[in-house]
VMD Tcl script that draws the C-alpha trace (Angstrom):
set ca {
  {10.86 -5.38 28.17}
  {11.74 -7.73 31.16}
  {14.87 -9.21 32.52}
  {17.03 -7.69 29.55}
  {14.80 -9.25 27.19}
  {12.64 -7.56 24.54}
  {9.59 -9.39 23.35}
  {7.54 -8.03 20.24}
  {3.83 -9.16 19.82}
  {1.42 -8.76 16.98}
  {-2.06 -7.25 17.38}
  {-3.61 -10.69 18.58}
  {-0.98 -10.92 21.32}
  {1.05 -13.71 19.60}
  {4.87 -13.41 20.08}
  {6.70 -12.26 17.00}
  {10.22 -11.99 18.19}
  {12.22 -12.11 21.41}
  {15.68 -10.26 21.70}
  {18.22 -10.20 24.51}
  {19.97 -6.97 25.28}
  {23.60 -6.83 24.50}
  {26.34 -5.45 26.59}
  {26.09 -2.06 25.05}
  {22.29 -1.98 25.88}
  {21.18 -2.58 22.39}
  {18.53 -5.09 21.12}
  {19.72 -6.24 17.73}
  {16.90 -7.83 15.76}
  {17.46 -10.09 12.65}
  {14.41 -9.20 10.53}
  {15.29 -11.88 7.91}
  {14.14 -14.52 10.06}
  {10.63 -13.07 10.36}
  {10.19 -11.46 6.86}
  {8.37 -14.34 5.15}
  {5.79 -14.86 8.03}
  {5.02 -11.37 9.45}
  {6.04 -8.74 6.79}
  {4.24 -9.87 3.71}
  {1.45 -8.18 1.99}
  {-1.76 -9.74 0.72}
  {-3.79 -8.31 -2.05}
  {-6.83 -10.11 -3.02}
  {-7.88 -8.11 -6.02}
  {-5.51 -8.75 -8.92}
  {-6.47 -5.40 -10.65}
  {-5.27 -3.47 -7.55}
  {-2.03 -5.51 -7.33}
  {-1.20 -4.67 -11.11}
  {-2.30 -1.16 -10.65}
  {0.14 -0.68 -7.95}
  {2.98 -2.67 -9.71}
  {2.65 -0.30 -12.79}
  {2.69 3.02 -10.67}
  {-1.13 3.63 -10.36}
  {-1.75 2.99 -14.03}
  {-5.51 3.17 -14.87}
  {-7.68 0.12 -15.17}
  {-8.47 0.59 -18.92}
  {-4.66 0.54 -19.79}
  {-4.04 -2.42 -17.61}
  {-6.89 -4.31 -19.26}
  {-5.56 -3.30 -22.67}
  {-2.12 -4.55 -21.76}
  {-3.65 -7.85 -20.62}
  {-5.77 -8.29 -23.72}
  {-3.06 -7.34 -26.16}
  {-0.55 -9.73 -24.25}
  {1.82 -6.93 -23.81}
  {2.99 -8.27 -20.44}
  {4.06 -11.76 -19.84}
  {2.48 -13.36 -16.72}
  {-0.29 -10.84 -16.36}
  {-3.56 -12.56 -15.44}
  {-7.05 -11.89 -16.59}
  {-8.12 -8.68 -15.18}
  {-11.53 -7.32 -14.34}
  {-12.48 -3.75 -14.06}
  {-12.88 -2.38 -10.52}
  {-14.65 0.81 -9.38}
  {-12.62 0.84 -6.18}
  {-10.01 3.76 -6.26}
  {-6.92 3.44 -4.37}
  {-6.20 6.33 -1.76}
  {-3.19 7.59 -3.75}
  {-5.39 7.99 -6.97}
  {-8.31 9.34 -5.02}
  {-6.11 12.30 -4.03}
  {-4.97 12.89 -7.73}
  {-8.65 13.17 -9.02}
  {-9.34 16.49 -10.82}
  {-11.95 18.91 -9.69}
  {-14.15 21.06 -11.52}
  {-12.88 24.71 -11.80}
  {-14.98 27.42 -9.84}
  {-17.14 29.48 -12.32}
  {-15.78 33.15 -12.31}
  {-19.15 34.53 -11.08}
  {-18.63 32.51 -7.88}
  {-14.88 33.55 -7.58}
  {-16.03 37.32 -7.83}
  {-18.70 36.96 -5.26}
  {-16.37 35.17 -2.91}
  {-13.70 38.08 -3.31}
  {-16.30 40.65 -2.78}
  {-17.34 39.46 0.46}
}
mol new
graphics top color blue
foreach p $ca { graphics top sphere $p radius 0.5 }
foreach p [lrange $ca 0 end-1] q [lrange $ca 1 end] { graphics top cylinder $p $q radius 0.2 }
display resetview
């Protein structure tokens, strides 16, 4: 902020926006000007894109949808071993054997 003007920069130091302070000390920013250039997401892996679009649906089901032509516009997908952060947190764990639980509670 300098001389009643707010400047916003990206990580590389390039200016994204410049907004003048109004009489009531506000900085109104019209984001619609910047949405297409600065606020878009890029996903290089199509399987990950469709995985997200369908609420974290597994790869096998997505490939079945593609092969069966259940969805118009879905491209040819290839299986990926990469697990997204959300799904990684949902993975199931093996149960602890009762013997180990008893020894933990005894100590």
